[in-house]
C-alpha positions as CSV (number, residue, x, y, z in Angstrom):
1,M,37.6,36.7,-7.1
2,N,33.9,36.9,-7.9
3,A,33.4,35.0,-11.1
4,G,30.6,33.8,-13.3
5,F,30.4,30.8,-15.6
6,I,27.9,30.3,-18.4
7,G,27.7,27.1,-20.4
8,L,27.9,23.9,-18.3
9,G,28.3,21.1,-20.8
10,R,30.9,18.4,-20.1
11,M,33.8,20.8,-20.8
12,G,32.2,23.7,-18.9
13,Q,31.4,21.6,-15.8
14,G,35.0,20.5,-15.5
15,M,36.4,24.0,-16.0
16,A,33.9,25.6,-13.5
17,G,34.7,22.9,-11.0
18,R,38.3,23.8,-11.1
19,I,37.5,27.5,-10.6
20,L,35.4,26.6,-7.6
21,A,38.0,24.2,-6.1
22,A,40.6,27.1,-6.3
23,G,38.5,29.1,-3.9
24,H,36.9,31.6,-6.2
25,D,33.3,32.7,-5.5
26,L,31.4,31.4,-8.6
27,A,27.9,32.0,-10.0
28,V,26.9,29.5,-12.6
29,Y,24.2,29.4,-15.3
30,D,23.0,27.0,-18.0
31,V,19.8,27.0,-20.0
32,V,19.5,23.3,-18.8
33,A,19.2,24.1,-15.1
34,A,20.2,20.5,-14.1
35,Q,23.6,21.0,-15.5
36,A,24.4,23.4,-12.6
37,A,23.4,20.9,-9.9
38,P,26.9,19.3,-9.3
39,L,28.4,22.7,-9.0
40,T,25.8,24.2,-6.7
41,A,26.2,21.1,-4.5
42,A,29.9,21.9,-4.3
43,G,29.2,25.5,-3.2
44,A,28.6,27.5,-6.4
45,Q,25.8,30.1,-6.5
46,A,23.0,29.0,-8.9
47,A,21.9,31.9,-11.2
48,S,18.6,32.0,-13.0
49,S,19.7,34.1,-15.9
50,V,22.6,35.6,-17.8
51,A,21.8,38.9,-16.2
52,E,22.2,37.4,-12.7
53,V,25.6,36.0,-13.6
54,G,26.7,39.3,-15.1
55,A,25.7,41.2,-12.0
56,A,27.6,38.7,-9.8
57,G,31.0,38.6,-11.4
58,E,34.1,40.7,-12.1
59,V,34.9,38.2,-14.8
60,V,32.3,36.1,-16.5
61,V,33.5,32.9,-18.4
62,T,31.5,31.6,-21.3
63,M,32.0,28.1,-22.6
64,L,29.5,27.9,-25.4
65,V,29.4,26.0,-28.7
66,A,27.6,28.2,-31.2
67,D,28.6,31.7,-32.3
68,T,24.9,32.8,-32.3
69,V,24.5,31.7,-28.7
70,V,27.6,33.6,-27.4
71,S,26.5,36.7,-29.3
72,E,23.1,36.6,-27.7
73,V,24.6,36.0,-24.3
74,A,26.9,39.0,-24.6
75,L,25.0,41.4,-26.9
76,G,21.3,40.5,-26.5
77,P,18.7,42.0,-24.1
78,G,19.8,41.3,-20.5
79,G,23.2,40.1,-21.8
80,L,26.6,40.7,-20.4
81,C,27.1,44.1,-22.1
82,E,24.1,45.4,-20.2
83,T,24.7,43.6,-16.9
84,L,28.4,43.0,-16.3
85,G,29.2,46.6,-15.4
86,A,31.9,48.9,-16.4
87,G,35.4,47.4,-16.0
88,G,34.1,43.9,-16.2
89,I,35.7,41.2,-18.3
90,H,34.1,38.6,-20.5
91,L,36.5,35.7,-20.8
92,V,35.2,33.8,-23.8
93,M,36.6,30.2,-23.9
94,G,34.6,28.5,-26.5
95,T,35.8,28.1,-30.1
96,H,34.4,31.0,-32.1
97,G,34.9,32.7,-35.4
98,V,37.0,35.8,-35.8
99,A,34.1,37.8,-37.0
100,T,32.1,36.9,-33.9
101,I,35.1,37.8,-31.6
102,R,35.4,41.1,-33.3
103,E,31.7,41.8,-32.8
104,L,32.0,40.9,-29.1
105,E,35.1,43.0,-28.6
106,A,33.3,46.1,-30.0
107,G,30.2,45.5,-28.0
108,H,32.1,45.2,-24.7
109,A,34.3,48.2,-25.5
110,A,31.2,50.3,-26.0
111,A,30.0,49.2,-22.6
112,G,33.3,50.0,-20.9
113,Q,34.2,46.4,-20.6
114,T,36.9,44.1,-21.9
115,L,36.9,40.9,-24.0
116,V,39.6,38.3,-23.4
117,A,39.5,35.3,-25.8
118,A,40.9,32.1,-24.3
119,P,39.8,29.0,-26.3
120,V,40.9,25.7,-24.8
121,L,42.9,22.7,-26.1
122,G,41.8,19.4,-24.7
123,R,38.9,17.1,-23.9
124,P,36.5,16.9,-21.0
125,D,38.7,14.6,-18.9
126,L,41.6,17.2,-19.1
127,A,39.2,20.0,-18.2
128,A,38.2,18.1,-15.0
129,A,41.8,17.6,-14.1
130,G,42.8,21.2,-14.8
131,Q,45.2,20.1,-17.6
132,L,43.8,22.1,-20.5
133,G,46.0,24.2,-22.8
134,I,44.6,27.7,-23.0
135,V,45.4,30.1,-25.8
136,V,44.9,33.6,-24.4
137,A,44.7,37.0,-26.1
138,G,43.5,40.4,-24.9
139,P,44.7,43.6,-23.3
140,D,47.6,42.9,-20.9
141,E,45.9,44.1,-17.7
142,A,42.7,42.2,-18.4
143,V,44.7,39.0,-19.1
144,R,46.6,39.6,-15.8
145,R,43.3,39.9,-13.9
146,C,42.1,36.6,-15.4
147,G,45.4,34.8,-14.3
148,G,44.0,33.1,-11.3
149,L,41.1,31.6,-13.2
150,L,43.4,30.5,-16.1
151,E,45.8,28.8,-13.6
152,A,42.9,26.9,-12.0
153,M,41.7,25.6,-15.4
154,G,44.8,24.9,-17.3
155,R,48.3,23.4,-17.3
156,R,49.6,26.2,-19.6
157,A,48.5,29.5,-21.0
158,F,49.8,30.3,-24.5
159,L,49.9,34.2,-24.7
160,A,48.8,35.2,-28.2
161,G,48.9,39.0,-28.0
162,T,46.6,41.8,-27.2
163,K,44.0,41.3,-29.9
164,P,41.4,38.7,-28.8
165,E,40.9,37.5,-32.4
166,S,44.5,36.2,-32.4
167,A,43.6,33.5,-29.9
168,S,40.7,32.4,-32.1
169,A,42.9,32.3,-35.2
170,I,45.4,30.0,-33.4
171,K,42.6,27.7,-32.0
172,L,41.0,27.4,-35.4
173,A,44.4,26.7,-37.1
174,N,45.1,24.1,-34.5
175,N,41.8,22.4,-35.2
176,A,42.5,22.5,-38.9
177,V,45.8,20.7,-38.4
178,L,44.1,18.2,-36.1
179,G,41.4,17.5,-38.7
180,C,44.0,16.8,-41.3
181,A,45.8,14.5,-38.9
182,M,42.5,12.5,-38.4
183,I,42.0,12.2,-42.2
184,A,45.6,11.0,-42.6
185,M,45.2,8.4,-39.9
186,A,41.9,7.2,-41.4
187,E,43.6,6.8,-44.8
188,G,46.6,4.9,-43.2
189,F,44.3,2.5,-41.4
190,S,42.3,1.7,-44.5
191,L,45.5,1.1,-46.5
192,V,47.0,-1.4,-44.0
193,R,43.6,-3.1,-43.7
194,K,43.6,-3.7,-47.4
195,Y,46.8,-5.6,-47.0
196,G,45.5,-7.7,-44.1
197,V,47.4,-5.9,-41.4
198,E,45.9,-5.6,-37.9
199,P,45.2,-1.9,-37.3
200,Q,46.7,-2.1,-33.8
201,V,50.1,-2.9,-35.3
202,F,50.0,0.2,-37.4
203,Q,48.8,2.3,-34.4
204,D,51.8,1.0,-32.4
205,V,54.3,1.8,-35.1
206,M,52.8,5.2,-35.7
207,T,52.6,6.3,-32.0
208,E,56.0,4.8,-31.0
209,G,57.7,6.8,-33.7
210,L,57.1,10.3,-35.2
211,F,53.5,10.6,-34.0
212,S,53.4,10.0,-30.3
213,A,51.3,13.1,-29.6
214,P,48.0,12.7,-27.7
215,A,46.0,13.4,-30.9
216,Y,47.4,10.4,-32.6
217,R,47.4,8.2,-29.6
218,I,43.8,9.0,-28.6
219,Y,42.1,9.3,-32.0
220,G,44.2,6.6,-33.5
221,Q,43.2,4.1,-30.7
222,K,39.6,5.0,-31.1
223,M,39.9,4.2,-34.8
224,V,41.5,0.8,-34.0
225,D,38.9,0.0,-31.4
226,E,36.0,1.5,-33.3
227,T,34.7,3.2,-30.1
228,Y,32.9,5.9,-32.0
229,D,30.0,6.1,-29.5
230,E,32.4,7.1,-26.7
231,V,32.1,10.7,-27.7
232,G,34.7,13.4,-26.8
233,S,34.2,15.7,-29.7
234,P,31.2,14.9,-31.9
235,I,31.2,15.2,-35.7
236,T,28.6,18.1,-35.5
237,V,31.0,20.2,-33.4
238,G,33.9,19.3,-35.7
239,L,31.8,20.5,-38.6
240,K,30.9,23.7,-36.8
241,D,34.6,24.4,-36.2
242,A,35.4,23.4,-39.8
243,N,33.0,26.0,-41.1
244,L,34.6,28.6,-38.8
245,I,38.0,27.7,-40.1
246,A,36.9,28.1,-43.7
247,A,35.3,31.5,-43.0
248,T,38.4,32.6,-41.2
249,A,40.6,31.5,-44.1
250,D,38.3,33.3,-46.5
251,L,38.6,36.5,-44.5
252,A,42.4,36.3,-44.9
253,S,42.4,34.9,-48.4
254,V,44.3,31.8,-47.3
255,P,43.7,28.7,-49.4
256,M,43.3,25.5,-47.3
257,P,42.9,22.5,-49.7
258,S,43.7,19.9,-47.0
259,H,41.1,21.4,-44.7
260,N,38.5,21.1,-47.4
261,V,39.0,17.4,-47.5
262,Y,38.5,17.2,-43.7
263,R,35.3,19.3,-44.0
264,D,33.9,17.1,-46.8
265,R,34.5,14.0,-44.8
266,L,32.6,15.6,-41.8
267,I,29.7,16.4,-44.1
268,E,29.7,12.8,-45.4
269,A,29.6,11.5,-41.8
270,V,26.5,13.7,-41.1
271,A,24.9,12.4,-44.3
272,H,25.5,8.8,-43.1
273,G,23.8,9.5,-39.8
274,D,27.0,9.7,-37.7
275,G,26.8,13.4,-36.7
276,D,26.5,12.6,-33.0
277,R,29.4,10.1,-32.9
278,D,33.0,10.9,-32.1
279,Q,35.1,12.5,-34.8
280,A,37.2,9.3,-34.9
281,V,34.3,7.9,-37.0
282,L,36.0,9.6,-39.9
283,A,37.9,6.3,-40.1
284,L,34.6,4.6,-41.0
285,E,34.0,7.2,-43.8
286,Q,37.4,6.3,-45.2
287,A,36.7,2.6,-44.9
288,R,33.5,3.1,-46.9
289,A,35.4,5.0,-49.6
290,S,37.9,2.2,-49.7
291,G,35.4,-0.7,-50.0
292,L,36.1,-2.0,-46.5
293,A,33.0,-1.2,-44.6
């Protein structure tokens, strides 16, 4: 398949590398041209613009952080709606708000194209290993056409239905639960520290029992080791997602009080200058509130 990939941060590089290794022809583009170098060295075509990627691919993947950026890439001058061609598919794999997904879907439909939303579950190391979970939603035929790309990038695709916004709703709900889990862990670590317990003991008890999932093992261990500068998902990205979650909940009139606590802690971390550190630094926010820091 002729594919394109836009957005070559740490996650994007791993995902694009998997597509290339699976034998697909791939054109790649990032506003920071150097980000494409490892992929072009491996055989990808370097594109100089969004328009060039659109013209080269049957399916164009975007892995972008901000809603404003993905909207510009798709709907702006020289964007995918203008250049992808009738019948093309925009496979949007970043975490975006429902309102933005609806806007993209309408724009592509007007251009005779299709939007498939496929946000990912995982961190950059899983992307490089092709072990991401992928939540996929869009018209059945379009999802089928994307099957080879999805298989190259992920360990499992979770089919969420024919409306692209369904995938976004699931990803945002998942992130909301993950955020609450990090807050609960941070509170637990502060509580045991108050009683002179080594945090590693609590981590072992927690992850050998009910909470053996990767989120608890990975984020909990980072909280124990205080490796907040080894960044997988920074506070700023967490806050971006938290704001999308709140907006999505508002659209559906769903109260989310636990999520509000998570969002407030993220804002506190930014205020304390920790916006670029890993989200595990929420443990430090809880420690400050507990008189431990």
